[in-house]
C-alpha positions as CSV (number, residue, x, y, z in Angstrom):
1,M,0.0,0.0,0.0
2,S,1.3,3.4,-0.9
3,T,2.2,6.1,1.7
4,R,0.4,9.1,0.4
5,S,1.9,12.5,0.7
6,P,0.0,15.3,2.5
7,V,1.5,17.9,0.1
8,H,0.1,20.9,1.9
9,S,0.8,19.8,5.5
10,D,2.9,21.9,7.8
11,Q,4.9,18.8,8.7
12,Y,7.1,17.0,6.2
13,P,5.3,15.1,3.5
14,A,5.1,11.4,4.0
15,S,7.7,10.7,1.3
16,Y,10.5,8.1,1.1
17,Y,12.9,10.9,1.8
18,F,11.2,11.8,5.1
19,A,11.0,8.1,6.1
20,T,14.8,7.9,5.7
21,A,15.8,11.3,6.9
22,K,19.0,11.2,9.0
23,E,19.6,14.6,10.5
24,L,16.1,15.9,11.5
25,H,16.4,18.8,13.9
26,Q,13.6,21.0,15.3
27,S,14.5,24.7,15.1
28,P,12.5,27.2,17.3
29,R,9.8,29.6,16.2
30,L,10.9,33.3,16.0
31,E,9.4,35.0,19.1
32,E,11.7,38.0,19.4
33,V,13.1,41.0,17.7
34,L,16.5,40.3,16.1
35,D,19.1,42.6,14.6
36,V,21.4,40.8,12.1
37,D,23.5,41.6,9.0
38,V,21.5,39.4,6.7
39,C,18.0,37.9,6.9
40,V,17.2,35.0,4.6
41,V,13.6,34.0,3.9
42,G,13.3,30.4,2.9
43,G,14.8,27.2,4.3
44,G,15.6,25.3,1.2
45,F,18.8,24.8,-0.7
46,S,19.0,28.5,-1.8
47,G,18.4,29.9,1.6
48,I,20.5,27.5,3.6
49,N,23.5,27.8,1.3
50,T,23.2,31.6,1.2
51,A,23.4,31.5,5.0
52,I,26.4,29.2,4.9
53,E,28.3,31.3,2.3
54,L,27.7,34.6,4.2
55,A,28.3,33.1,7.7
56,Q,31.7,31.8,6.4
57,K,32.4,35.4,5.4
58,G,31.7,36.7,8.9
59,F,28.1,38.0,8.6
60,S,25.5,37.4,11.2
61,V,22.6,35.6,9.6
62,A,19.0,34.7,10.6
63,L,17.0,32.3,8.4
64,L,13.2,32.2,8.5
65,E,11.3,29.1,7.2
66,A,7.5,29.0,7.1
67,K,7.3,25.3,7.7
68,R,10.3,22.9,8.2
69,I,13.8,23.1,6.8
70,G,13.8,21.4,3.3
71,W,9.9,21.2,3.4
72,G,9.5,22.4,-0.2
73,A,11.2,21.4,-3.4
74,S,14.6,21.0,-1.8
75,G,13.3,18.0,0.3
76,R,11.0,16.4,-2.3
77,N,12.7,16.6,-5.7
78,G,14.1,13.9,-7.9
79,G,17.5,14.0,-6.3
80,E,19.4,14.4,-9.5
81,L,22.6,16.5,-9.5
82,I,23.0,17.4,-13.2
83,R,25.5,19.8,-14.8
84,G,24.2,23.1,-16.1
85,I,22.2,26.0,-14.7
86,G,19.1,25.8,-16.9
87,H,18.0,25.7,-20.5
88,D,19.4,27.5,-23.6
89,V,21.5,30.4,-22.4
90,S,22.7,31.4,-25.9
91,Q,19.3,32.9,-26.5
92,F,20.5,35.8,-24.3
93,S,23.8,36.4,-26.0
94,N,22.6,39.7,-27.4
95,I,22.1,40.9,-23.8
96,I,25.0,39.3,-21.8
97,G,27.3,38.7,-24.8
98,S,29.3,35.6,-25.7
99,E,31.4,36.0,-22.6
100,G,28.3,36.1,-20.4
101,V,27.0,32.9,-22.0
102,K,30.4,31.2,-21.4
103,A,30.4,32.4,-17.8
104,I,27.0,30.9,-17.1
105,E,27.9,27.6,-18.8
106,Q,31.0,27.4,-16.6
107,M,29.0,28.2,-13.5
108,G,26.7,25.3,-14.4
109,F,29.7,23.0,-14.0
110,E,30.9,24.8,-10.9
111,A,27.5,24.3,-9.3
112,V,27.9,20.5,-9.2
113,D,31.4,20.9,-7.7
114,I,30.0,23.1,-4.9
115,V,27.6,20.3,-3.9
116,R,30.2,17.6,-4.1
117,Q,32.7,19.7,-2.0
118,R,30.2,20.6,0.6
119,V,29.1,16.9,1.0
120,A,32.8,15.8,1.3
121,E,34.0,18.6,3.6
122,H,31.1,18.3,6.1
123,N,30.6,14.6,5.9
124,I,26.9,14.9,4.8
125,D,25.3,11.4,4.6
126,C,23.1,11.9,1.5
127,N,24.1,8.9,-0.6
128,L,25.8,10.9,-3.3
129,Q,26.5,8.7,-6.3
130,M,28.1,9.9,-9.5
131,G,26.9,8.9,-13.0
132,Y,24.0,10.3,-15.0
133,C,22.5,9.7,-18.5
134,D,20.4,11.9,-20.8
135,L,18.2,9.6,-22.8
136,A,17.0,9.9,-26.3
137,I,13.5,8.6,-27.2
138,R,13.2,9.9,-30.7
139,P,15.8,10.2,-33.5
140,R,15.9,14.0,-33.1
141,H,16.8,13.5,-29.4
142,M,19.8,11.5,-30.5
143,T,20.8,14.4,-32.7
144,E,20.5,16.8,-29.7
145,L,22.7,14.5,-27.6
146,E,25.4,14.4,-30.3
147,E,25.3,18.2,-30.4
148,D,25.5,18.4,-26.6
149,F,28.5,16.1,-26.6
150,E,30.3,18.2,-29.2
151,H,29.5,21.4,-27.5
152,L,30.6,20.2,-24.0
153,S,33.8,18.9,-25.5
154,K,34.4,22.2,-27.3
155,I,33.9,24.4,-24.2
156,G,36.2,22.2,-22.1
157,Y,33.8,20.3,-19.8
158,G,36.7,18.1,-19.0
159,H,34.8,15.1,-17.5
160,N,34.2,11.6,-18.7
161,M,31.4,11.6,-21.2
162,T,30.3,8.8,-23.5
163,L,27.7,8.7,-26.3
164,L,25.9,5.4,-26.6
165,D,23.7,4.4,-29.5
166,K,20.9,1.9,-29.5
167,S,23.3,-1.0,-29.8
168,R,25.2,0.0,-26.6
169,I,22.5,1.5,-24.4
170,G,22.2,-1.8,-22.6
171,E,25.5,-1.1,-20.9
172,V,23.8,1.4,-18.6
173,I,20.0,0.7,-18.7
174,G,17.9,-2.4,-19.1
175,S,15.1,-0.8,-21.3
176,D,14.2,-1.0,-24.9
177,F,12.4,2.3,-24.7
178,Y,15.3,4.5,-25.8
179,Q,17.4,5.3,-28.9
180,G,20.6,6.2,-27.1
181,A,22.2,8.0,-24.2
182,L,24.8,10.6,-23.2
183,V,26.6,9.3,-20.1
184,D,28.1,12.0,-17.8
185,M,30.2,10.7,-14.9
186,A,30.5,14.1,-13.3
187,S,26.7,14.3,-12.6
188,G,24.8,12.0,-10.4
189,H,22.1,11.5,-7.8
190,L,21.6,11.9,-4.0
191,H,19.0,12.0,-1.2
192,P,17.9,15.7,-1.4
193,L,16.3,16.0,2.1
194,N,19.4,14.5,3.8
195,L,21.5,17.0,1.8
196,A,19.3,19.9,3.0
197,L,19.3,18.7,6.6
198,G,23.1,18.1,6.6
199,E,23.6,21.6,5.2
200,A,21.3,23.1,7.8
201,R,23.6,21.5,10.4
202,V,26.5,23.2,8.8
203,A,24.8,26.5,8.9
204,R,23.9,26.2,12.6
205,S,27.5,25.3,13.3
206,L,28.6,28.6,11.7
207,G,26.3,30.5,14.0
208,V,23.3,31.0,11.7
209,K,20.1,31.5,13.7
210,M,17.4,29.2,12.1
211,F,13.7,29.5,12.8
212,E,10.9,27.1,11.6
213,Y,7.2,27.9,11.5
214,S,8.2,31.5,11.1
215,A,6.6,32.6,7.9
216,A,7.4,36.1,6.7
217,T,4.1,38.0,6.6
218,K,5.4,41.5,5.6
219,I,8.6,43.1,4.3
220,I,9.3,46.7,5.1
221,K,11.9,48.1,2.7
222,G,14.4,50.8,3.4
223,D,18.1,51.3,4.3
224,K,17.6,48.7,6.9
225,P,14.9,46.2,5.8
226,K,12.6,44.6,8.3
227,V,10.9,41.2,8.0
228,I,7.7,40.7,10.1
229,T,6.5,37.3,11.2
230,E,3.5,36.4,13.3
231,H,5.5,36.4,16.6
232,G,8.6,38.4,15.8
233,E,10.7,40.5,13.5
234,V,14.1,40.7,12.0
235,N,16.0,43.9,11.2
236,C,18.8,43.5,8.8
237,Q,21.3,45.3,6.4
238,Y,20.5,42.8,3.6
239,L,17.5,40.6,2.9
240,V,17.5,37.5,0.7
241,L,14.2,36.1,-0.6
242,A,14.6,32.4,-1.3
243,G,11.1,31.1,-1.1
244,N,10.9,30.1,-4.8
245,A,7.6,28.6,-5.8
246,Y,6.3,29.0,-2.2
247,L,7.1,32.7,-1.9
248,G,3.8,34.0,-3.4
249,V,2.9,37.3,-4.9
250,D,1.5,38.7,-1.7
251,L,4.9,39.0,0.0
252,E,6.7,40.5,-2.9
253,Q,4.9,41.2,-6.2
254,N,8.1,42.1,-8.2
255,I,9.3,38.5,-8.2
256,G,6.3,36.5,-7.1
257,S,4.6,37.3,-10.5
258,K,7.6,36.0,-12.4
259,V,7.6,32.4,-11.2
260,L,4.9,29.8,-11.6
261,P,4.6,26.8,-9.2
262,A,4.5,23.6,-11.2
263,G,3.8,20.2,-9.7
264,T,6.0,17.2,-10.2
265,Y,5.6,13.7,-8.6
266,I,7.6,10.6,-7.6
267,L,7.0,7.0,-6.8
268,A,9.3,4.8,-4.6
269,T,8.9,1.1,-5.2
270,E,9.4,-1.7,-2.7
271,P,13.1,-2.7,-2.3
272,L,14.2,-4.6,-5.4
273,T,16.4,-7.6,-5.4
274,Q,20.0,-7.1,-6.4
275,E,19.2,-9.1,-9.5
276,Q,16.4,-6.8,-10.4
277,C,18.6,-3.7,-9.9
278,D,21.4,-5.1,-12.0
279,A,18.9,-5.9,-14.8
280,I,17.4,-2.4,-14.9
281,I,20.2,0.0,-13.8
282,P,23.5,-2.0,-13.7
283,K,25.8,0.9,-12.9
284,N,23.6,2.8,-10.3
285,M,23.2,5.9,-12.5
286,A,20.5,8.5,-12.6
287,F,18.5,9.1,-15.8
288,A,16.2,11.7,-17.5
289,D,14.8,11.8,-21.0
290,L,14.8,14.8,-23.3
291,R,11.0,15.4,-23.5
292,V,9.4,18.4,-21.9
293,D,7.1,16.1,-19.9
294,L,10.0,13.9,-19.0
295,D,10.6,10.8,-16.8
296,Y,13.5,10.8,-14.3
297,Y,14.6,8.1,-12.0
298,H,17.4,6.3,-10.1
299,L,17.9,3.7,-7.4
300,S,17.8,4.6,-3.7
301,E,20.4,3.5,-1.2
302,D,18.2,0.5,-0.2
303,N,17.5,-0.6,-3.8
304,R,14.2,1.1,-4.5
305,L,13.4,2.6,-7.9
306,L,12.6,6.3,-7.4
307,F,10.6,7.1,-10.5
308,G,9.5,10.7,-11.2
309,G,7.6,12.5,-13.8
310,L,4.5,14.4,-14.8
311,C,4.4,18.2,-14.7
312,T,1.2,19.9,-13.8
313,Y,0.5,23.7,-14.0
314,S,-3.0,23.8,-12.5
315,G,-1.9,23.9,-8.9
316,K,-3.8,20.7,-8.3
317,D,-2.2,17.4,-7.5
318,P,-3.3,14.2,-9.3
319,K,-6.0,12.3,-7.3
320,D,-3.9,9.2,-7.4
321,I,-0.1,9.7,-8.1
322,E,0.5,6.0,-8.4
323,A,-2.2,5.6,-11.0
324,A,-0.8,8.5,-13.0
325,L,2.9,7.5,-12.9
326,R,2.8,3.7,-12.8
327,P,2.1,3.4,-16.6
328,N,5.2,5.4,-17.4
329,L,7.3,3.3,-15.0
330,E,6.1,0.1,-16.6
331,K,6.6,1.4,-20.1
332,V,10.2,2.1,-19.4
333,F,10.7,-1.1,-17.3
334,P,8.1,-3.7,-18.3
335,Q,10.0,-6.2,-16.2
336,L,8.8,-4.4,-13.1
337,K,5.1,-4.6,-14.0
338,G,3.0,-5.1,-10.9
339,V,5.9,-4.0,-8.5
340,R,4.6,-2.7,-5.2
341,I,4.7,1.0,-4.7
342,D,5.6,1.9,-1.1
343,Y,5.6,5.7,-1.3
344,E,4.2,8.4,-3.6
345,W,4.5,12.2,-3.2
346,G,4.8,15.4,-5.0
347,G,5.5,19.1,-4.7
348,M,5.9,22.4,-6.4
349,M,9.0,23.7,-8.2
350,G,9.3,27.2,-9.6
351,I,9.4,27.8,-13.4
352,G,9.9,31.1,-15.2
353,A,8.8,31.8,-18.7
354,N,12.3,31.4,-20.1
355,R,13.1,28.4,-17.9
356,L,16.3,30.0,-16.6
357,P,17.1,30.8,-12.9
358,Q,16.1,34.2,-11.7
359,I,18.9,35.7,-9.6
360,G,19.0,39.5,-8.9
361,R,18.0,42.4,-6.7
362,L,14.6,44.0,-6.4
363,P,14.3,47.0,-8.7
364,D,13.1,49.2,-5.8
365,A,15.4,47.9,-3.1
366,K,19.0,47.2,-4.0
367,N,19.7,45.7,-0.6
368,I,17.1,42.9,-1.2
369,F,18.3,40.0,-3.3
370,Y,16.4,37.0,-4.6
371,A,16.9,33.6,-6.2
372,Q,14.2,31.4,-7.7
373,A,12.7,29.6,-10.8
374,Y,15.2,26.8,-11.2
375,A,12.9,24.8,-13.6
376,G,14.1,21.4,-12.5
377,H,17.8,22.1,-12.1
378,G,17.5,23.2,-8.5
379,V,19.8,20.8,-6.7
380,N,22.9,22.4,-8.2
381,A,21.7,25.8,-9.4
382,T,20.5,26.7,-5.9
383,H,24.1,26.3,-4.6
384,M,25.5,28.5,-7.4
385,A,22.8,31.1,-6.7
386,A,23.8,31.2,-3.1
387,K,27.4,31.7,-3.9
388,L,26.6,34.5,-6.4
389,I,24.4,36.4,-3.8
390,A,27.2,36.1,-1.2
391,E,29.6,37.5,-3.8
392,A,27.3,40.4,-4.6
393,I,26.8,41.3,-0.9
394,T,30.6,41.3,-0.5
395,T,31.0,43.7,-3.4
396,Q,32.2,41.1,-5.9
397,A,29.2,41.2,-8.1
398,E,30.6,40.6,-11.6
399,R,29.2,37.0,-11.9
400,F,26.0,38.0,-10.1
401,D,25.4,40.8,-12.6
402,V,25.5,38.4,-15.6
403,F,22.4,36.7,-14.2
404,A,20.8,40.0,-13.1
405,K,20.9,41.3,-16.6
406,I,18.7,38.6,-18.0
407,P,15.1,39.8,-18.4
408,H,12.3,37.7,-16.9
409,M,8.7,38.0,-18.1
410,T,5.9,38.8,-15.6
411,F,3.1,36.3,-16.1
412,P,0.0,38.4,-16.9
413,G,-3.4,38.2,-15.2
414,G,-2.5,37.1,-11.7
415,P,-2.1,33.6,-10.4
416,H,-5.4,32.3,-11.8
417,L,-4.5,33.2,-15.4
418,R,-0.7,32.4,-15.2
419,S,-1.2,28.7,-14.8
420,P,-3.5,28.2,-17.9
421,L,-1.2,30.3,-20.0
422,L,1.9,28.3,-19.1
423,A,0.0,25.1,-19.5
424,M,-1.0,26.1,-23.0
425,G,2.7,26.8,-23.8
426,M,3.8,23.5,-22.4
427,L,1.1,21.7,-24.4
428,Y,2.6,23.1,-27.6
429,H,6.0,21.7,-26.6
430,R,4.5,18.3,-25.6
431,F,2.9,18.2,-29.0
432,K,6.3,18.7,-30.6
433,D,7.7,15.8,-28.6
434,I,5.3,13.5,-30.4
435,F,7.1,13.9,-33.6
C-alpha cells in the first residue's frame, strides 16, 4: 500500500525521503526582535546555502522558514545532480554577450562541484552517487545528444562523457524504450532531504540562527529592511528572498509574479532484489529523458526505484499519483510490471517563462536579493545562486550581474491566469515531442 503525501501539511510530506531522513532537527519559532547583518527568507537549498556562504564570510545571519527546513522542493525533488544551470543560455547572447554565455555555462559546471565539495567537507550522509544519463526517445533527441556532446567537449567540460547508440545502451540501462544516451560521470544523484538537513547542520555550526514555523508576513523596505513574522521580526542590512515557488505574490509582487509553481511527482517502489537492480540499472546511475514532460529516475540506497515525472500547471495534484505514474514506469521497465509502490509524493517547483534561474536584486530595493525559478535544475543551481548572492553582498558582483541582466517576463493576469497560459505553452512543446 502506498504512503500518500499530504503535500500541503505543515509537517514534512510522507515521502520516502522523510522516512529515511538522518539529521532531523527542530528549530524554534521566531518569538523575538532580532538585529542581524542578513535575513534569509526560505529554508531550502537557496536559503540554507546563502546563509552558509555569508556566515563563512563573517556575517551574522537569521534564516526564516515558514514550515520545516527542506519542506519544499529541496526536500521532495528527484534528487538528480545534473551539470548546467538551466536551459538554452545562448538565446540571451545579445544581452549578456558571448562571454556572459560562457560564464553561465562554466557556472553550471561549478554548481555541481560546490555540492560535491560541501558533502565531502562536512561529511553529509546523503548517498551521493556519480553517474548520469540523458536519454533519447526519438531520433531528433539523439541528434540533440550528439550536439551536446560536441558542445561540451568544445567548451572544455573536462569530465568523462560517452555517447551510446541503441546497440550499446544496454550497458547502462535495461530498457528498450530509448534510442541512445549521453553518459556523464560528473553528474549523479543523491538524497535531497538529507543534503538539505546536513547543510542546515553546517549553517547552525557557523552561528546561523534558524527558525521554523516562522513565515514572513510582511517586508518593510528601506536602508535597513525589516521582516515581520506572526510572533517576531528581523531587522537587517541585507535581505535575501529564497522562497521560490512557495514565496507567493503577496509577500513580494516584483518576483512572485515572475515564477509559476509547477507540480512534479515521484514513486518509490518496494526494495528490489540485487538481480532486479542489475537488470534495470546495472551501474547505479541517474536518468532523465529529453522530453518536456520527462521521466526521471534512479535507485535509492536501499535498492528502491525512485521514478518521477508528470508536470502539472494547474496547482492541483493528481487524485492518485501512483495511477498517474505507474504506466510510465512500466513502459520504461516492463520487467517491473506489478511491482509494489511503497511511497508516492509530489510538490511544487518554480518555473519562469524562459526556464532560466532568476537571480537578482529587487528593482526598488538594492539591498534585497532573490533567487528562484530553477525549472528542474535546483539541486545544483541553488548552490550556485547562493554563492553569487554572497559574492554580490561582499561587493564582488561581476558574476551575479551576468544573471541579473537577463530579463524575466511577468506572467499576466495574476495567479489564476498564469497557470493556464503556461499550461498552453507546455502543451505546444509536448505536441512537438510526439514527432
